[in-house]
Every structure is written in C-alpha cells, then in structure tokens.
C-alpha positions in Angstrom: -28.7 -16.5 8.6 -25.3 -17.5 9.1 -23.7 -16.1 12.6 -20.2 -15.8 13.6 -19.5 -18.9 14.9 -19.6 -19.9 11.6 -16.2 -18.3 11.3 -14.8 -19.0 14.8 -12.3 -22.4 14.6 -12.5 -23.4 11.1 -9.5 -22.8 8.9 -10.3 -20.3 5.9 -9.6 -23.5 3.9 -13.0 -25.3 5.5 -14.9 -21.8 5.4 -14.0 -20.9 1.9 -15.6 -23.2 -0.1 -19.0 -23.5 2.8 -19.2 -19.8 1.0 -19.7 -20.6 -2.5 -24.0 -20.7 -2.7 -23.9 -18.4 0.5 -26.2 -14.9 -0.2 -24.2 -12.0 1.2 -26.0 -8.7 1.4 -25.1 -5.3 2.6 -28.1 -3.1 3.5 -30.2 -5.6 1.4 -28.1 -5.2 -1.8 -26.3 -8.3 -3.1 -26.5 -11.6 -4.2 -24.9 -15.6 -4.2 -21.2 -15.8 -3.5 -20.1 -17.5 -6.5 -16.0 -17.4 -6.5 -13.8 -16.7 -2.9 -10.2 -17.2 -2.4 -8.8 -18.4 0.8 -5.4 -16.6 2.4 -3.6 -18.2 5.7 -1.6 -17.0 8.1 1.4 -19.0 6.2 0.8 -18.2 2.9 3.4 -15.7 1.3 -0.1 -13.4 -0.9 -1.8 -13.0 2.0 -2.0 -9.7 4.4 -1.1 -11.1 7.2 1.6 -13.3 6.0 4.1 -10.6 7.7 2.3 -9.8 10.9 0.1 -7.2 12.2 -0.1 -3.6 10.6 -2.8 -0.8 11.1 -3.8 -1.9 7.4 -4.5 -5.6 8.0 -5.7 -5.6 12.0 -9.1 -6.7 11.4 -7.5 -9.8 10.2 -5.8 -10.5 13.9 -9.3 -10.1 15.6 -11.9 -11.9 16.0 -13.5 -14.3 13.1 -16.5 -13.1 11.8 -15.8 -9.5 11.2 -15.2 -7.8 7.7 -11.7 -6.9 6.8 -12.0 -4.3 3.8 -8.8 -2.8 2.4 -7.8 -0.9 -1.0 -6.3 -2.4 -4.0 -3.9 -0.7 -5.8 -5.5 2.4 -4.5 -8.1 2.1 -6.7 -10.8 -0.8 -5.4 -12.2 -1.8 -2.2 -12.2 -5.6 -1.3 -14.4 -7.6 1.0 -12.4 -10.7 3.3 -14.4 -12.4 5.7 -12.3 -13.2 8.7 -12.3 -16.8 10.4 -10.1 -19.1 12.0 -8.6 -18.1 15.6 -8.4 -14.8 16.8 -4.8 -13.7 16.4 -4.1 -16.0 13.6 -4.5 -14.2 10.3 -7.0 -16.3 7.7 -9.8 -14.7 5.4 -11.8 -15.6 2.2 -11.5 -13.1 -0.5 -15.0 -12.3 -1.7 -14.4 -12.3 -6.0 -17.4 -12.7 -7.2 -21.5 -12.8 -6.6 -24.1 -13.3 -8.8 -26.2 -10.4 -8.4 -30.0 -11.2 -7.1 -30.8 -8.4 -4.7 -30.9 -4.9 -5.4 -30.0 -4.3 -9.0 -31.2 -1.2 -10.2 -29.0 0.5 -7.2 -26.5 -2.1 -8.0 -26.6 -1.3 -11.8 -26.5 2.9 -11.0 -23.3 2.0 -9.0 -21.1 0.9 -11.3 -23.0 2.9 -14.3 -23.7 -0.4 -16.3 -26.7 -2.8 -17.5 -25.1 -6.3 -18.2 -26.3 -8.1 -14.7 -22.7 -10.5 -15.4 -20.4 -7.6 -15.0 -22.2 -6.0 -11.8 -20.1 -8.4 -9.3 -17.5 -10.5 -11.5 -14.6 -9.1 -9.4 -13.8 -8.3 -5.9 -13.3 -4.3 -6.6 -16.7 -4.6 -8.7 -19.1 -6.0 -6.2 -18.0 -3.7 -3.3 -18.3 -1.1 -5.5 -22.1 -2.2 -6.7 -22.6 -3.3 -3.0 -21.2 0.1 -1.8 -18.8 -1.6 0.7 -15.9 0.8 1.6 -13.2 1.0 4.3 -16.1 2.4 7.0 -17.1 -1.6 6.5 -13.8 -2.8 7.5 -13.8 -4.4 11.1 -17.3 -4.6 11.1 -19.0 -8.0 12.3 -20.8 -10.1 9.6 -23.9 -11.2 11.5 -25.6 -7.8 11.8 -26.4 -4.8 9.8 -25.5 -3.6 7.1 -24.3 -7.2 6.8 -26.3 -10.6 6.3 -25.2 -13.9 5.2 -28.1 -16.2 4.3 -27.5 -19.7 4.4 -27.2 -21.2 0.8 -30.3 -23.7 0.3 -28.0 -26.1 -1.6 -24.9 -27.1 -1.8 -23.7 -26.3 -5.5 -20.7 -27.8 -7.5 -17.1 -26.3 -6.3 -14.4 -26.4 -8.8 -10.9 -25.0 -7.5 -8.1 -23.5 -9.1 -5.1 -20.9 -8.8 -5.9 -18.0 -7.4 -5.6 -14.7 -9.6 -4.1 -10.9 -9.6 -1.3 -12.1 -7.2 2.4 -12.8 -7.5 3.3 -15.0 -5.0 1.9 -18.8 -4.1 0.7 -18.5 -7.5 0.5 -22.5 -7.7 -2.0 -23.0 -5.1 -5.3 -23.8 -5.9 -7.0 -21.9 -2.9 -9.7 -20.1 -4.9 -13.2 -21.5 -5.1 -16.1 -21.2 -7.8 -19.4 -22.3 -8.2 -18.9 -24.6 -11.1 -20.4 -23.1 -14.8 -21.2 -19.9 -13.1 -21.5 -16.7 -15.6 -20.8 -14.4 -12.9 -17.3 -15.2 -12.2 -14.6 -13.0 -12.2 -12.4 -15.2 -14.8 -12.9 -18.8 -15.8 -10.6 -21.1 -14.8 -7.1 -21.7 -17.3 -7.9 -24.9 -19.7 -6.1 -28.4 -18.7 
C-alpha cells in the first residue's frame, strides 16, 4: 500500500512516472494506472498557476490527497496532490486498465468494452464513482487504496492533451503499448 509519504517532498515530475503501474481502487473498484499528466506551479495549464481559489484549494494543501474538479461542467477529474504543502503540484489520472469491480464499472458507464471503461479522466471517474465528495480526501485511507506496482513497466512520454497552454511540454506519462490509454502518442 502506498502511503501519503509517497507524495511528500517529491515533485510531480518524480511522482507521475512512478504512478504508472500502481493500482488505484475506490471502494474496491479500479485498476492499474496506465496514463497520467503532470501539472506544477510554474505551468500555465495548471489550476494552481494563478494562486489558490475555492476550487483548487486542495492543490495547496498537504500532499497525498485527492484533488477532484469538474471539467467543462460535465466530467469529474481526479488528481493526486504531491510535492510540498503550499506548492500546487498534482498528477492527473488520465486512464486505468480496469481490473477490479468490472461489472460495477460497466453499469456505471453503460457499456461492455473493458478498453473504454477508464480510457479518459472523466470516464475513469464515472467508472469508479468519483465525485466532488472525494475532493480533499486522503489517498491512503478508505475509500481510496493505492497498491504498489509489482514491476516497473516501460514508460513513454509525450505532450499533454485537452489543454491550450504549455502544450509543448512532454509531461504525459503512459504505459508503453497499453490499449487502455485515452489516446495514443502522435507519430513522429
């Protein structure tokens, strides 16, 4: 089990790749993390870039907590806060390989294709039942559980997606060859 100290004092650029292969469960439902994006305090695409607000307050709090926000007023998104308290850094969980609670994930998403259950930040929050009520919760106590990876997967990086600022930064980390990522990397 990963504890909050996994996130303390470590930049998002250290934590994000180390999350690939970790199993994320919410009330026992979830799977292996196959895609994350890093957002730090200097990043103009980060919610914390312009300072604390009611919406992003968790990013400025202690590491090892969930920062959950609504994207485009439609989808919930889950970020894992890391670094130092007062310094807004978080890893957006973009995709999981579903492994636990598949029937419940299918019901929540209204589809059968396991590859489509958690292949995007909004999809995975819907499949895992993550909502605003999870914002600010510690990641090492129920309903959350983070299970250490048993092996280090091959990790590739590329540009983040779904943003309009700092698009040139290769701060998106993916499990190489995973069919469960939200979108593959662009061809060279």
